[in-house]
Steps between C-alpha positions, in 0.01 A plus 500: 500500500872472432743779424871509431758774464833440327834529684583844365529688829809534719372522857699460819310272738701551815234395750156347531359852509663573163343184356147596601546868410625409150195296397262788406778664297571178313132430424394861445219477758433391856385138491221354711416136572813394314810285513798676344818310419805725469764311307854630508729449205856588408622856552231578763216481248158416639199351320155441646219249471170602660201270543172531686514373857272194496210480739547255789426147381530137617864378527478284187382797293766730644764238424400506133501881498849504647623258236354725229667811644837331522455378143443858382811615682704222339439671164701805610858448381823549692353582842766550767261521793133554572333737743132453575266781604139421585231770511216390727189671635437547868729561800853362505458289812151364434468145627828514690722458191604686187209512250473194272800332663341158449521558124821699473727275708422189290555718191846594627573135572402400147720775356795375702434140394497620138849646533418867549695708748229679702655805661195643674126444549309809608142610553327838464171520685259789552672630813859374492759294313739230614671168432374142491830352617832602651599672821221762470225268372155624600626835628290783352669806350337834424375551145648851484842337498426407137458860383869551421581390144785246486816593311455445125119486497324725253386840616188474284162528675361170624135426427276426795380174345447313173184699425697824498770345281233389252320834501482689172594867462224748576361661185216747448177465306617736225823304455301178462271659241801630308662156503177334383489736201870438435438124486229555236745707295773239539271217386368701205849586381682178585521359145779245465612420855870460578487357855875492571548863396188600695631319807838672487342841441268449797790390718688820419217718638506671837180356645449801725526768231388328175179638353184301428580431136851376580369266769207377290718402203581159652139412584389377152798262500412360842144423390623210279631206708777402257626859474458553875724201567761642262489825695547313830795305360653822366460683827635209701783369280556748219395548139667182375284281725190686381594432139565132580153474653337646190697262279396200707138615502507510118645147485231377739229654280660332196501161675880484505511488881284250687336565838764302684779712350344837577733679744312831503245407765766318705729802508209738562400296807858451620501128424759508223872569502478879469759715673383742771341811345694824491413667830546858376285447190225333702510779757447761227221294346338462842495877556353546151227238541410625850409835352321349200299271730402798714383697197341219298121474456337178620482344155882486476606528864496120541773478235716763668452345846592154372813624324597691815434187707727294274778758534482484880480120492805482274696673776382254765232729647221244500297671772484827307428321172213308657318817603535651154391187315201455732389854408543420130284189538228703668485719189514217244463136606582376149842659455732206440831624637336627819330164553828314445695732729238478772520119493879512517498752784246309708724196474783709642710448187779743422702504177810286508720800441371665820727264694806558283802713572537804270720410208464123545 
């Protein structure tokens, strides 16, 4: 599963140790069985691209995998240099060489042939870390050297793994019962739905302190796919984009817009020309939907989990999104957006804007 993070962090990578120590802070969790590309940009900004470390395969298969990885990296604009960190299982010196060296060294060669400046190629194993090339290639270093946070990295807690990052808040049985009753009240009193207003009101809530009725107010809107999509567009790009979606949906219903001209689905799946979503708005929506998903009864939880998955996916967190969408599909196999997202995620597709610089 692929994951990206935009170049919005200023981190000083003064040594190979700094490079490896920065990765969990950039991703928000400690990766396993992964290849992480750290891409440096102007003004010391760093973006990341994480993909699953492929299983060992015949050379022809690995050659195609390498070409695919380099192709993904080519989508990241204005890269000054690339640093590669591989997370492999097992001891550092198993087999007399750095883990997965037969895959990583051809990968580095392909990156160089493609015009990338590769500054470092490092490996983190179960018992040590070290370099694939250079004067200290193959020399193991202690893992506790990575405990010091590099200058500029966030001081926020780092999740142990993707599962922890995808975990929902803990809520009690009484809170769930209260939320279930609040949903019934919200549906009964919904009347004429104003999705853009509802989206903005929900976004203004403090997810940790809002009461059941405040949280449940958005649920009736999310139950209707067209209105749900308007909420997603509003949360991601602002009220104007939500209104544009509703207008286009009306023109589609009226036959004024043909299937080939429909940009809603393209933008929703990151295939159109949409700008990157507003990170702050999406972060607030993510906190809101995490709590709603934790409280929601099973008959609506698949909707909340899917919306939450889309929000994570929109920020390049494909691994987290995949876990949430899989849970949604377990609850309701027929839910359309979850089925579409699951297909996209299993193909390793990320939205086009996930590779873009902020403000581009």
